C-alpha positions as CSV (number, residue, x, y, z in Angstrom):
1,X,65.8,105.8,52.8
2,X,63.6,108.6,51.3
3,X,60.3,107.5,49.5
4,X,61.9,108.4,46.0
5,X,64.7,105.8,46.4
6,X,62.7,103.2,47.8
7,X,60.4,103.9,44.3
8,X,63.3,103.3,42.4
9,X,64.7,100.1,44.0
10,X,61.1,98.7,44.0
11,X,61.1,99.3,40.0
12,X,64.7,97.8,39.7
13,X,63.5,95.0,41.7
14,X,60.5,94.0,39.8
15,X,60.8,90.6,38.5
16,X,64.3,89.8,40.1
17,X,62.8,87.5,43.0
18,X,64.4,87.9,46.3
19,X,66.5,90.9,46.5
20,X,68.2,92.4,49.5
21,X,69.4,95.7,50.6
22,X,72.9,96.8,52.0
23,X,73.3,100.2,53.8
24,X,76.4,102.1,54.0
25,X,77.6,105.6,54.8
26,X,79.5,105.7,51.5
27,X,78.4,108.5,49.4
28,X,76.8,106.6,46.0
29,X,76.3,103.7,47.7
30,X,74.2,104.7,51.0
31,X,71.7,101.9,49.8
32,X,72.6,99.2,47.4
33,X,70.3,96.2,46.2
34,X,71.3,92.9,45.1
35,X,69.4,89.9,43.7
36,X,70.4,86.6,44.3
37,X,72.9,85.3,41.8
38,X,72.3,82.7,39.3
39,X,73.8,79.0,39.4
40,X,76.3,80.0,36.7
41,X,77.4,83.1,38.5
42,X,77.7,81.1,41.7
43,X,79.8,78.6,39.9
44,X,82.0,81.1,38.4
45,X,82.4,82.7,41.7
46,X,83.3,79.5,43.5
47,X,85.7,78.5,40.6
48,X,87.9,81.5,41.0
49,X,87.5,81.8,45.0
50,X,89.5,78.7,45.5
51,X,92.8,80.2,45.0
52,X,95.2,82.9,46.5
53,X,93.5,85.6,48.5
54,X,93.9,87.8,45.2
55,X,92.2,85.4,43.2
56,X,89.5,85.3,45.9
57,X,89.1,89.1,45.7
58,X,89.3,89.2,42.0
59,X,86.2,86.9,41.5
60,X,84.2,88.7,44.1
61,X,84.0,91.8,42.4
62,X,82.4,90.4,39.1
63,X,79.2,88.7,41.5
64,X,78.7,91.9,43.2
65,X,78.6,93.9,40.0
66,X,76.3,91.6,38.2
67,X,74.0,91.1,41.1
68,X,73.8,94.8,42.1
69,X,70.2,96.0,40.7
70,X,70.5,99.5,42.5
71,X,72.2,101.9,42.3
72,X,72.9,102.4,38.5
73,X,75.8,100.8,37.3
74,X,78.0,104.1,36.6
75,X,77.3,105.2,40.3
76,X,78.0,102.1,41.7
77,X,81.0,101.6,40.0
78,X,82.2,105.0,41.1
79,X,81.6,104.4,44.7
80,X,83.3,101.2,44.5
81,X,86.4,102.6,42.9
82,X,86.6,105.3,45.6
83,X,86.0,102.9,48.5
84,X,87.4,99.5,47.2
85,X,86.7,97.6,50.4
86,X,82.9,98.0,49.9
87,X,83.3,94.7,47.7
88,X,84.4,92.6,50.8
89,X,81.3,94.1,52.8
90,X,78.9,93.2,49.9
91,X,80.4,89.9,49.1
92,X,79.8,88.6,52.5
93,X,76.3,89.9,52.5
94,X,75.7,88.4,49.1
95,X,77.1,84.9,50.1
96,X,74.6,84.8,52.7
97,X,71.8,86.1,50.4
98,X,72.7,83.3,48.0
99,X,72.1,80.6,50.7
100,X,75.6,80.2,52.2
101,X,75.7,79.8,56.0
102,X,72.0,79.8,56.3
103,X,71.7,76.5,58.2
104,X,69.2,76.7,60.8
105,X,70.5,74.1,62.9
106,X,73.7,72.0,62.8
107,X,73.7,68.9,64.9
108,X,76.8,66.7,65.3
109,X,75.8,62.9,65.6
């Protein structure tokens, strides 16, 4: 990542709390930055993700788009439109970023 991109991401991340970067080889989405979803965004995703695979996919895209702070929306949308499977890549990382699957230890009693 070049210094110019890093500066743009830092500017976009200001005041957004914990931000994560996901790197791909897709033009326009080589680096994408995401903030943690709000409680309301998380609820909306979880409500929509309890159905068919199509409903899960449909609820993932709005969460990914709402939490993406870099690149700019038009650039990000073009990258995802050209490579729709990116939503699956991003949602997996975003769910973990939001706290899912972050248990340090799991014990059976």
